[in-house]
N, C-alpha and C positions, 0 to 999 in steps of 0.2 A: 319402804315408802308406799304411799297410796297410788296405785296405778291410775285411778280415775282422776286424781289431782294432777298427775303428770300429763295426762291427755288434755285436760282442760287448760292447763298452764301452757302447754306447747302449742295448742291450736288457737289461742287468743280469744277464747270464748268468755273470758272474764270481763270483757268490755260490755257485754250484754247485761251481766249482773250489775255492773256499775251504773249503766243507763237506767235499768229498772229501779235501782235504789234512788237515783236522782229524781225520776218521775214520781215515785211514791212520796218522797219528801216534799216535792212541789205540791202535789195533790193534798197531802195531809196539812201542809202549811196554809194553803188557800182555804181549806174547810175550817180550820181553827180560826183563821183571821176573819172569815165571814161570820162565824158564830160569835166571836168576841165583839164585833163591830155592829151586829144587828140591833135594830131598835126593839124595844120591849113589845111595842104594838105588833110588829111583824112576827115575833115569836108567839105572841098570844093568838094571832090569827092562824098561824100554822098549827098550833096546838088544838084549835077548835075544828079544823077542817074535817076530820073523819066523823065528827059528831053532828055536824050541821045537817038538817033535814031539808032545807030549802035550796040545796045545790042543784043547779040546772045540769042535766046530763049533757055530755058533749054531743054535738050533732055531726052528721056526716058531711062530707064536702058537697054532696049533691044538694042537701037541704040548705046549706049556706049560700049557694050560688043562685038559688031561685027566690 
C-alpha cells in the first residue's frame, strides 16, 4: 500500500480536497455562465480596451477628494 495515502486517509485531510474541488467547480461554472450570457456589445468593449488611446489614467485618492 501507499503510506502517504494511508496517512491522508486516516487524518481526514480528504475533506480539504473535496472543498477545493467544489470551490473550483463553482468558480468555473460562474465564469462560463457569465461568458455565455454576456451581451455582444460588452464583449466588443472588453476586446477593445487594451487598444484604446483615449483611456483616462486612474487618479489617486488625494486627487479625487480635492
